[in-house]
Steps between C-alpha positions, in 0.01 A plus 500: 500500500361171356151492364237321707220374283202281575504148376366470150540197280332646194691497168526879504670493841741230391595700189545816705724319743717359225554850357646647819846644494788279617590541865155602603354261756130433485351345810150361511317474829211254527238571759582340834150344524276393215207724446178308560223576257178440685160484344276724712195282435684180593646663810159619608353154439771331702457748781127440497548124520742539789261728684208265440704204622601686813143608567342159431424328829640156556308204641569607859404861436170398346380386839260215549287311253229726350154448641364424153732200464419378852126534446515321165703213648266452797183525290614262226640247748167503686313457171702190412456351848122542489473372142707190585243408764231518229659268246735467205304702240453788745873501574573510127265796464670681788841436344373639170401819681844523665657453155293785358613724787859403422450576130350841580811633671792280389585695179476825697736364766758400237429804277447279198423636153135482385379425854132469410541215253758336725252507787235343277731218391607423857143521629354266237790260550458503879127425467572213258767352729277522808201356312692194379616434857165562665278312254706181457334253736715187451868419550735644391326824582768723348532322166342782297689782670811468276276526194340821628841641587642418155209660316520810722874541444454466123227764513739726690768462232248567224399818680861617493533418131181684406578821687481809281728724706821372344529230770710718727626311807396170346687286754361703789144455380538126438664449840216685671239275338687177568576587863137589566384170351765317702361644823148394404635150430676480836171572676295251294566195726299670775185437295532120513575464872133486610473178299737329746419394852571788740636699205270794572636512855850553366377785283332648809825474698695661216244780475527568872880510478493737203243734654658521844849542357380788283327664798822470701675715241308798633757501780758601241377856529714524814876487434557288809292216353610545139836339558345183643207483260602178315524310828172646627319408180627140504408450866153648459432298185610175659293571811191573291527171313552307825189658653297391197641146528377486858147594388467264202583137434767348283788748537792387722667773702829452315332533162304807614807676640703424187215615279455824692869586510555433129184677384563807716870521416460458125214748468676760718823469301319541171315809625824662609660433161206621291418806708853630444428538127431852369159396367382403849394860567173440313200371694413222257862383504489466879178303480663274242788443742246371752358259242850387409594424860192274528551311174870437553443251785275269295761235423627498860153439641433231240822310572451506878140389462598201288775409745304523825129472415353159568 
């Protein structure tokens, strides 16, 4: 009967095979399936990641917009509307406060490294950007904003270079700082609108659209409404701006409806995107989302005001 030996390519096995007697057949059987060597720690880690991914709720399972984000959006939009009626410096001060709120929770939302210093850099930069827009009293009103933005971005890069933690996640930290400053910059044009004729009325209409659209998101707690929430938000925002245009002078109905629809739609979309991030579970992150959804419409309101205001 022929010998059946396991496969072995070692030199000893080769020498033993060459010394077999003539006529003796030596067959080597390889295993039918390769044996998988699995690291128990890696397998457990992969299983944990799969379980966490299966258990993590998606955007639809999370339900409606958290009340903290809705409250922050309504409160900050109302603050800007009231400050715009008071004048340009007051609007700049209100925007500085909104920028500080953004800076407080933005690094937490994005889970950035060294969140405290990142918040400080974004907050100081947001105050500087809002101050240059609110305190410039002659045309062009926004001429000093690029300078404030450039200095703030440089300060953010210096912060990353001077970190003493080995600069782990350097790109992540720099992107968090730059994106926060970008949002503060987008909202800066709101500070100069009271200097234009009927400009404060446009800020009031935008504030009404933002606040009412955010309040309409409460309906998302019912699954029947959740599917149609983008359409509901846009309609409510446009209607709110049109109602304001009927109460004040200088805003055509077309401009008001366009302003309301764009402001409500953009802010709602941004809230849905940001609230799907893992860091949105923290309270300060949700409040920062509200500040973000107010600042992000600044350029839209500014452009429509310059196009339609007399």
